[in-house]
C-alpha positions in Angstrom: -70.9 -13.9 -108.2 -69.6 -12.2 -104.9 -69.3 -15.6 -103.5 -67.4 -16.9 -105.8 -64.5 -13.8 -105.6 -64.4 -13.8 -102.2 -63.3 -17.5 -101.9 -60.8 -16.7 -104.4 -59.3 -14.2 -102.7 -56.8 -14.8 -100.0 -57.3 -15.4 -96.2 -56.6 -12.0 -94.2 -56.1 -13.7 -91.2 -53.0 -14.4 -89.7 -51.9 -17.6 -89.3 -52.8 -19.7 -85.7 -50.4 -19.5 -83.0 -50.3 -23.3 -83.7 -49.7 -22.9 -86.8 -46.8 -20.7 -86.2 -45.1 -23.3 -83.5 -45.1 -26.0 -86.3 -44.0 -23.7 -89.4 -40.9 -23.3 -86.4 -40.5 -26.7 -85.4 -39.9 -27.7 -89.1 -37.8 -24.7 -89.7 -35.5 -26.2 -87.1 -35.5 -29.6 -88.4 -34.2 -28.1 -91.7 -31.4 -26.2 -89.6 -30.6 -29.3 -87.7 -30.2 -31.2 -91.5 -28.3 -28.4 -92.8 -26.3 -28.6 -89.7 -24.9 -32.2 -90.5 -23.1 -30.5 -93.7 -21.6 -27.6 -91.2 -22.1 -24.3 -89.8 -21.7 -23.0 -93.6 -24.5 -24.5 -94.9 -26.6 -23.3 -92.4 -24.9 -19.4 -92.7 -25.5 -19.7 -96.4 -29.5 -20.8 -95.9 -29.7 -17.8 -94.2 -27.9 -15.4 -96.5 -29.9 -16.9 -99.2 -33.2 -16.4 -97.7 -34.9 -13.2 -99.2 -37.6 -11.1 -97.4 -40.8 -12.2 -99.2 -43.8 -9.7 -100.5 -46.3 -10.4 -98.7 -49.9 -10.2 -99.9 -51.9 -11.1 -96.8 -51.8 -10.1 -92.9 -48.6 -11.4 -91.2 -47.7 -12.7 -88.0 -46.1 -10.0 -86.0 -42.0 -10.2 -85.6 -42.9 -11.0 -81.6 -45.5 -13.4 -82.3 -43.0 -15.8 -84.8 -40.1 -15.6 -81.9 -42.5 -16.7 -79.7 -43.4 -19.3 -81.9 -39.8 -20.4 -82.1 -39.4 -20.2 -78.6 -42.2 -22.8 -77.8 -40.9 -24.9 -80.6 -37.4 -24.8 -79.1 -39.0 -25.9 -75.7 -40.9 -29.0 -77.4 -38.0 -29.9 -79.6 -36.9 -33.6 -79.1 -33.3 -32.3 -78.3 -31.2 -29.2 -77.2 -31.4 -26.1 -79.2 -28.7 -23.8 -79.5 -28.5 -20.0 -80.2 -27.2 -20.6 -83.7 -30.4 -23.1 -84.6 -32.9 -20.5 -82.9 -32.1 -17.4 -84.5 -31.8 -18.8 -87.9 -34.7 -20.3 -87.8 -36.2 -17.2 -86.6 -34.4 -15.0 -89.2 -35.8 -17.3 -91.9 -39.1 -17.2 -90.7 -39.2 -13.8 -90.4 -37.8 -13.0 -93.8 -40.5 -15.5 -95.3 -43.0 -13.2 -93.4 -42.1 -9.9 -94.9 -39.8 -8.5 -92.0 -35.9 -7.5 -92.8 -34.6 -9.7 -90.3 -30.5 -10.2 -89.6 -29.0 -12.7 -87.9 -25.8 -11.5 -86.0 -23.1 -13.7 -84.6 -21.0 -11.8 -81.8 -18.3 -13.6 -79.9 -16.1 -12.4 -76.6 -12.6 -13.2 -77.0 -12.0 -14.2 -72.9 -13.3 -16.5 -71.9 -14.2 -17.1 -75.4 -17.9 -17.5 -76.4 -19.9 -17.2 -79.8 -23.8 -16.2 -79.6 -26.6 -15.6 -82.5 -29.3 -13.3 -82.1 -31.8 -12.0 -84.5 -31.9 -8.4 -84.9 -34.2 -5.9 -86.9 -33.7 -2.6 -87.7 -30.8 -2.7 -85.0 -32.7 -4.0 -82.5 -32.3 -7.9 -80.9 -36.1 -9.2 -81.1 -35.3 -12.7 -79.7 -33.4 -12.2 -77.0 -31.8 -9.7 -74.6 -31.6 -6.5 -75.7 -27.8 -5.9 -74.5 -26.3 -8.5 -76.3 -24.3 -6.1 -78.7 -22.7 -5.2 -75.8 -21.5 -8.5 -74.3 -20.6 -9.8 -78.1 -18.4 -8.0 -80.9 -20.3 -8.2 -83.7 -18.3 -10.9 -86.1 -21.2 -10.4 -88.8 -24.6 -9.9 -90.1 -26.2 -11.7 -92.8 
């Protein structure tokens, strides 16, 4: 009876790094598809994603961000900060982490940039990004 019960329990292992990179690649493909319909589609997809309650051990935020970075290296085309950050924030929320996509601008010369924060701390970029860019929105 114990064998049947243990087979029904969810696995308490974290996903393998390979699986995380594959999942990040799939998320980048999804964000690319949404970009065909414009920035607002990506923004809405991130805004609508909710922090999921997880019942198993989830990968850490640094493991997820590292998987997204690796997926960007092997992606078939150049990945920009919005795609990378949107994918990372959605994967983090799916793993139970309250991540925010932050969009900032610098007026002169005009530049825009996106990054992910958890509890006010930058997790997928350099920690001084909020000092370089004025925050325009968080979602």
